[in-house]
N, C-alpha and C positions, 0 to 999 in steps of 0.2 A: 143779760149783757146789753149794753147800749151801743147803738150804731149811729154814726153821724153822716148825714148826707153830704157827699163831696162833688157829685155830678149827676146830671139828668140828661137823658138822650132820647129823642124821638126816633125810634127804630123803623117804624112803618107808619102808615096813616093812623092806625089805631093801637099801636103797641109802643110802650115806653119802658126804658130801662132806668133804674135808680141805682146809683153806685154809692156804697157806704164804706166808711172806715170803722172797724170794730174798736171798742174801748180796750181790748186786749187781743193778742193773737188767737185765732181760732183755726182748728184743723177740721177739715171735712173731706169726704170722698165725693168725687164728681157724681151727680145724680141725686144727692141728698137734699133735704129741705130744712128750713128754719120755721119756727112759729113766731109770728110777729104780733105785738100788741101796740096799738096806736090809740091813745086817748084822743077823743074828738067829740064834739057836741052832737046831740041827737043821733046816736048810732041807730042804724036800721036793725031789722030782726036778726041779722047775722052777727051783730055785735062788733066788738073792738078787736077781735083776734082773727088772723088769717094764717094759712099755711102757704108758703111760696117756695118753689124750687130755687136753689142757689144757681143762678144762670151764669155765674162766673166760674172759671177754673181756679183751683187753689194757687197756681203759680202767678195769677194776675194780682194777688195780694189785696183784693177788696171783695166785698160781698155785693152781689148784684141781684136785684129783683127785676124781672122782665114780665110785664103783664099788659093785657089789653084794657084800655080805659074808654068807656063809652061816654063821649062828651054830652050826650043828651040825657042819659039816665044812669050815671055812675052810682055804684053802691056808696054808702056813706064812708066806708073805709077807703075805697080807692079815690074818692073825692078828697079826703083828708091827706092821703098819701101824695096825691098830685100837687097838693098845696104846701107840702113841707119845703121850707126855704133851704138853700145851701147853708150848711151848718146846723140844720135842724136835727132833732133826735128821734129815734124810734127804739122801743124795747124788743128784745128777741130772746129766744132760748132754743137750744138744740146744739148741733144738728141731729137729724134723725132720718130714717128711711133706708130701705134696702134695694132701691132701684139703681143699683151700682153693678159694675162689672166684677165678676169673680175670677175671670181668666182672660187676660189680655190677648192670649194667643188663640182663643176660640173664634169661631165664625158667628157673626151676628146679623140679624135682620132687625133694624130699628124702624118702627112704624109710628109716625108722628102726625097728629092732627092739629093744625094751627099753632096755638100757644103751647101745645104739647111738645114742641121742639125744644123747649127750654132745658129739660134735663139732659138732652142729647148734646147740646152745644158744649158744656163743660167736659163731658165724657170724651167727645171727639177731639177737642182742643188739648185735653190732657194727654191723650194718646200721641197726638202730633208733637207736643212739646217734649215728651219723653222719648220720642223716636221709636215708639212701640208700633207693632203692626196694626193697621186699621183694616181688619177684615170685616167690613161693614157694608151691607146693602141698606140704604136709607129709602124708605117709602114715605113721602112727605106730602100730605094733603092740605090744601089751603083753599079758602073761598075765592081768593083773587090772586093775581100775579104779583101782588105786593107781599113778597115772601120774607119772613123774618130770618135773619142771619144768612141769607142766600149767598152774598158775595164772600163772606167769611168761610162758609163751608165749601164753596166751589174752589176757593183758593187752596184749601187743604187737599181737595180731591185731585188737583192738578199734579201734585207730587206723590200721591198715594193711589196707584192704579187699582188696588183692591177695595178702595172706598168708592162706592157707586151711589149716585143720587138720582132718584126718580121722583118727579113732581106729578101731583094729581090736582089739577085746578078744577074747581066746581064748574060744570056738573059732573066731571069725571070723579070717580071714587075708587078707593082701594077696595078690591073685592077678591073673591076666590080666584077668578081667572087671572087677574093681574099678579097675584101672589105666585100662582103656578108658573106664569110666564117668566117672572123676574127672579124666582128662587128655584133653580133646577132641582137641587137636592133638598126637598122640603123638610125632611126629618133630621137633617144634620145641624143646621144653625140653632142658636139660641135666639128667641124672639122677645123683644122689648116693645111694648105698646104704650103710648102716652098720648092722651087727648081727652076730649069730652067723654063723659060717662057712657053714653049710648054707643059712641063709636068704638070705645074700648071693648064693651060687652059684645058688640056685633062681630068685631074682628077676632075676639077670643073664640066665639062660636065657629067662625070660619076656620081658624087654625085647628080646632078640635076635629072638625069635619074632615080636614086634610090629613088627620092622623098624627098631629104634633102632640107630644106628651106634655102634660101639665108642668112637669118639672123643667121643661125647656122654655117656659113662658113667664115673663114678669110684666106686671101691669102697673100703670101710674095714672090715676084718675084726676081730671081737672073738672071740678064741680062748677056748675053755673054757666057752662058754655054750651052752645048749640052744636049738634052733630054736623060734621063737615062732609 
């Protein structure tokens, strides 16, 4: 499938969203990803292909990629992505992935590290758009106070009292004590963790230590990012 770039937005100092129109209508479930292939000169060792969560919700009627781009040492793929002009094309296939809600009425704990917030944005926006219950405690770690999607998520929280947002700005981290403090009934919610590999693995170990069953945990790994 071919996507055409229709808009580009600087979300934070180092995060950019790219908005695309698909060549034909595409259906996806919030939290899923697409596989992108971008032809460009001198690709680095990771090549011409990447996996990106769809950071837009289906009702928004476009496909969005939101990613961090290091101006000093971007990968060849992200450098090429950042140089696509409005009207430029990229090839993709999918969607795929099971980092999706199975029961909108369940209680959830979403744990996000930095760019790992991207699958949670469409999930939360979709719940709000459908006027479904948002029984979510969000634990959101970031290196700085320049927080991706902050205003948007807080606006939703204003009218959804069961949607609670908790920020952890470095050097503060999400750990065993903070989870116990913010999630009183530890074994009741479903836990979704999304972020850098090491962070996801560390928090998986913490949840297991707290007695959370494997079947109540879903993981989404963002490769190539430092632990927050």
